[in-house]
C-alpha positions as CSV (number, residue, x, y, z in Angstrom):
1,X,137.3,159.9,112.5
2,X,138.8,156.8,114.3
3,X,142.3,158.5,114.3
4,X,140.8,161.6,115.9
5,X,139.1,159.5,118.6
6,X,142.2,157.5,119.3
7,X,144.2,160.7,119.7
8,X,141.6,162.1,122.1
9,X,141.9,158.9,124.2
10,X,145.7,158.9,124.5
11,X,145.6,160.9,127.7
12,X,142.7,159.0,129.3
13,X,143.3,156.6,132.1
14,X,140.7,153.9,131.2
15,X,141.6,150.4,132.2
16,X,138.5,148.3,131.2
17,X,136.8,147.7,127.8
18,X,133.6,149.1,129.2
19,X,135.3,152.3,130.3
20,X,137.0,152.7,127.0
21,X,133.7,152.2,125.1
22,X,132.0,154.8,127.3
23,X,134.8,157.3,126.5
24,X,134.6,156.5,122.8
25,X,130.8,157.1,122.7
26,X,131.4,160.4,124.5
27,X,134.1,161.5,122.1
28,X,132.1,160.3,119.1
29,X,129.1,162.4,120.2
30,X,131.4,165.5,120.4
31,X,132.9,164.8,117.0
32,X,129.5,164.4,115.3
33,X,128.2,167.7,116.7
34,X,131.4,169.7,116.0
35,X,130.6,172.4,113.4
36,X,131.9,172.0,109.8
37,X,134.8,174.4,109.0
38,X,133.7,175.2,105.4
39,X,129.8,175.1,105.7
40,X,127.1,175.4,108.1
41,X,125.9,172.6,110.3
42,X,127.6,169.4,111.6
43,X,127.8,165.8,110.8
44,X,124.8,165.2,113.0
45,X,122.6,167.9,111.4
46,X,123.6,166.7,107.9
47,X,122.5,163.1,108.8
48,X,119.2,164.4,110.1
49,X,118.4,166.6,107.1
50,X,119.9,164.5,104.2
51,X,120.3,160.8,105.2
52,X,117.9,159.7,107.9
53,X,114.8,159.7,105.7
54,X,116.5,157.1,103.4
55,X,117.1,154.6,106.1
56,X,115.0,151.5,106.5
57,X,114.1,149.8,109.8
58,X,116.4,147.1,111.1
59,X,115.2,143.5,110.7
60,X,112.9,142.4,113.5
61,X,115.3,139.4,114.1
62,X,119.1,139.2,113.9
63,X,120.5,137.7,110.6
64,X,120.4,133.9,110.6
65,X,123.0,131.8,109.0
66,X,121.4,129.3,106.6
67,X,122.3,126.6,104.1
68,X,120.7,125.4,100.9
69,X,119.7,121.9,100.1
70,X,117.6,120.0,97.6
71,X,114.9,117.5,98.3
72,X,112.3,115.4,96.5
73,X,108.7,115.6,97.7
74,X,107.6,112.1,98.7
75,X,104.2,110.5,98.0
76,X,103.1,111.6,101.5
77,X,103.8,115.3,100.4
78,X,106.6,115.7,102.9
79,X,110.3,116.3,102.4
80,X,113.1,115.0,104.7
81,X,115.5,117.5,106.2
82,X,118.1,116.3,108.7
83,X,115.8,113.3,109.5
84,X,112.8,115.6,110.2
85,X,109.8,115.8,107.9
86,X,108.1,118.9,106.6
87,X,105.0,119.1,104.4
88,X,104.5,121.0,101.1
89,X,101.3,121.4,99.1
90,X,100.4,117.9,97.7
91,X,100.5,119.2,94.1
92,X,104.3,119.1,94.3
93,X,104.5,115.4,95.0
94,X,107.5,114.0,93.0
95,X,109.0,117.4,92.3
96,X,112.5,118.5,93.2
97,X,112.5,121.5,95.5
98,X,115.1,123.8,97.0
99,X,115.2,124.1,100.8
100,X,116.7,126.9,102.9
101,X,117.6,125.6,106.3
102,X,118.4,127.7,109.4
103,X,118.1,127.1,113.1
104,X,114.7,128.8,113.2
105,X,113.0,128.1,109.9
106,X,112.7,125.7,107.0
107,X,111.7,127.4,103.7
108,X,110.8,125.4,100.6
109,X,111.1,126.8,97.1
110,X,110.0,125.6,93.7
111,X,111.2,127.6,90.6
112,X,112.4,130.4,93.0
113,X,108.9,130.7,94.5
114,X,108.4,129.9,98.2
115,X,105.7,127.2,98.6
116,X,106.1,126.3,102.3
117,X,107.6,127.5,105.5
118,X,108.0,125.7,108.9
119,X,109.6,126.4,112.2
120,X,112.7,124.1,112.4
121,X,112.1,121.0,114.4
122,X,114.7,120.1,117.1
123,X,115.2,117.1,119.4
124,X,114.2,113.6,118.6
125,X,114.6,112.5,115.0
126,X,111.5,111.5,112.9
127,X,109.2,114.4,114.0
128,X,106.6,115.7,111.5
129,X,105.6,119.3,110.8
130,X,102.4,119.1,108.7
131,X,100.3,122.1,107.5
132,X,96.6,121.1,107.2
133,X,96.2,123.0,103.9
134,X,99.0,121.0,102.3
135,X,96.9,117.8,102.4
136,X,94.6,116.4,99.8
137,X,91.0,116.3,101.0
138,X,91.0,112.5,101.6
139,X,94.0,112.8,103.9
140,X,92.4,115.6,106.0
141,X,89.9,113.0,107.1
142,X,92.3,110.9,109.1
143,X,94.1,113.9,110.6
144,X,90.8,115.0,112.0
145,X,90.2,111.6,113.5
146,X,91.3,110.6,117.0
147,X,92.5,107.3,118.3
148,X,89.2,106.8,120.1
149,X,87.4,107.3,116.8
150,X,89.6,104.6,115.3
151,X,88.8,102.2,118.2
152,X,85.1,102.8,117.8
153,X,85.2,102.1,114.1
154,X,87.2,98.9,114.6
155,X,84.8,97.7,117.3
156,X,81.9,98.0,114.9
157,X,83.8,95.9,112.4
158,X,84.7,93.0,114.7
159,X,87.0,91.7,117.4
160,X,89.9,90.9,115.0
161,X,89.8,94.3,113.4
162,X,89.8,95.8,116.9
163,X,92.9,93.8,117.7
164,X,94.7,95.1,114.6
165,X,93.8,98.7,115.3
166,X,94.9,98.5,119.0
167,X,98.2,97.0,117.8
168,X,98.8,99.8,115.3
169,X,98.0,102.5,117.9
170,X,100.5,100.9,120.3
171,X,103.3,100.1,117.9
172,X,104.0,103.7,116.7
173,X,105.7,106.3,118.9
174,X,104.2,109.1,116.8
175,X,100.4,109.2,117.0
176,X,100.1,110.8,113.6
177,X,101.9,107.9,111.9
178,X,99.6,105.4,113.7
179,X,96.5,107.2,112.6
180,X,97.9,107.2,109.0
181,X,98.1,103.4,109.1
182,X,94.6,103.1,110.6
183,X,93.3,105.4,107.9
184,X,94.9,103.1,105.2
185,X,93.0,100.2,106.9
186,X,89.7,102.2,107.0
187,X,90.0,103.0,103.3
188,X,89.4,99.3,102.5
189,X,85.7,100.0,103.3
190,X,85.5,101.8,99.9
191,X,86.2,98.6,98.1
192,X,85.4,95.7,100.4
193,X,82.6,94.7,102.8
194,X,82.8,94.7,106.5
195,X,82.8,90.9,106.5
196,X,85.8,90.8,104.1
197,X,87.8,93.2,106.3
198,X,87.1,91.3,109.4
199,X,87.9,88.0,107.7
200,X,91.3,89.3,106.5
201,X,92.1,90.7,110.0
202,X,91.2,87.3,111.5
203,X,93.4,85.4,109.1
204,X,96.3,87.8,109.9
205,X,95.7,87.6,113.6
206,X,95.8,83.8,113.4
207,X,99.2,84.0,111.7
208,X,101.0,86.7,113.8
209,X,100.5,88.9,116.8
210,X,102.2,91.8,114.9
211,X,99.8,92.5,112.0
212,X,100.5,95.1,109.3
213,X,98.2,96.9,107.0
214,X,100.1,95.7,104.0
215,X,99.5,92.0,105.0
216,X,95.8,92.7,105.4
217,X,95.6,94.5,102.1
218,X,97.3,91.5,100.4
219,X,95.1,88.9,102.1
220,X,91.8,90.7,101.4
221,X,92.8,91.1,97.7
222,X,93.7,87.4,97.4
223,X,90.5,86.4,99.2
224,X,88.5,88.5,96.8
225,X,90.2,86.9,93.8
226,X,89.7,83.4,95.2
227,X,86.0,84.1,95.9
228,X,85.5,85.4,92.4
229,X,87.2,82.3,90.9
230,X,85.0,80.1,93.0
231,X,81.8,81.9,92.0
232,X,82.8,81.6,88.4
233,X,83.4,77.9,88.6
234,X,80.1,77.3,90.4
235,X,78.2,79.3,87.7
236,X,80.0,77.4,85.0
237,X,79.0,74.0,86.5
238,X,75.4,75.2,86.9
239,X,75.2,76.2,83.2
240,X,76.6,72.8,82.1
241,X,74.1,70.9,84.2
242,X,71.2,73.0,83.1
243,X,71.9,72.3,79.4
244,X,72.2,68.5,79.8
245,X,69.8,66.0,78.1
246,X,66.7,65.9,80.2
247,X,64.0,65.0,77.7
248,X,64.0,61.3,78.3
249,X,63.7,58.2,76.0
250,X,60.0,59.0,75.1
251,X,61.0,62.1,73.3
252,X,63.0,60.0,70.8
253,X,60.2,57.4,70.3
254,X,61.5,54.9,72.8
255,X,58.0,53.9,74.0
256,X,56.7,53.3,70.4
257,X,59.2,50.7,69.5
């Protein structure tokens, strides 16, 4: 077919690619509708009657070049791809997954089954793409919280806790990371009293103007241990005093001698 078209174009006087393409389309149309020499119909009618029905629609988007990588799901149920972070269902924490990377999408597979898909993040490194359904229930709590909720909570605890929360909110460029740290601080309420949290925040505040949740967690744990040891020692002393000799000399016949 191409030989026939080239031959038909030999006598044309086209000078641009666009003009050549227009002439090719014209000649191709003529060629496809030219009757067969040994049977009825043409190439076009044969296509309509025998081939067209078997065709499938073209993809909605052009084919995208992609590459495959592997990644390990971190404890925060995210994987790192080119210094960006994408969530997967938390049940896959610690698992090795396959990642299909393209300019438009990040697709995550486990045992050949796709478990997550995200639009590819572009721009500043360190961005997060997190699907709400990928989170465990306790993590959904802090995602639904706002910075103002965090400040209101801290103010009810005490001035030193409020200082810590304000610092955390100001020290992270990504709000979601700041709220994650605040949530870790709020979780202490499950184990410790409001007084213990405020006392630990006060101690950290007196030491540094750049407090961390880790330092507060360590201090509050150490305080709890010290308080327990002090209480145990006091109880032990009370028991020893209670069981001392208090009956006096008269009990042993001292007055009868």
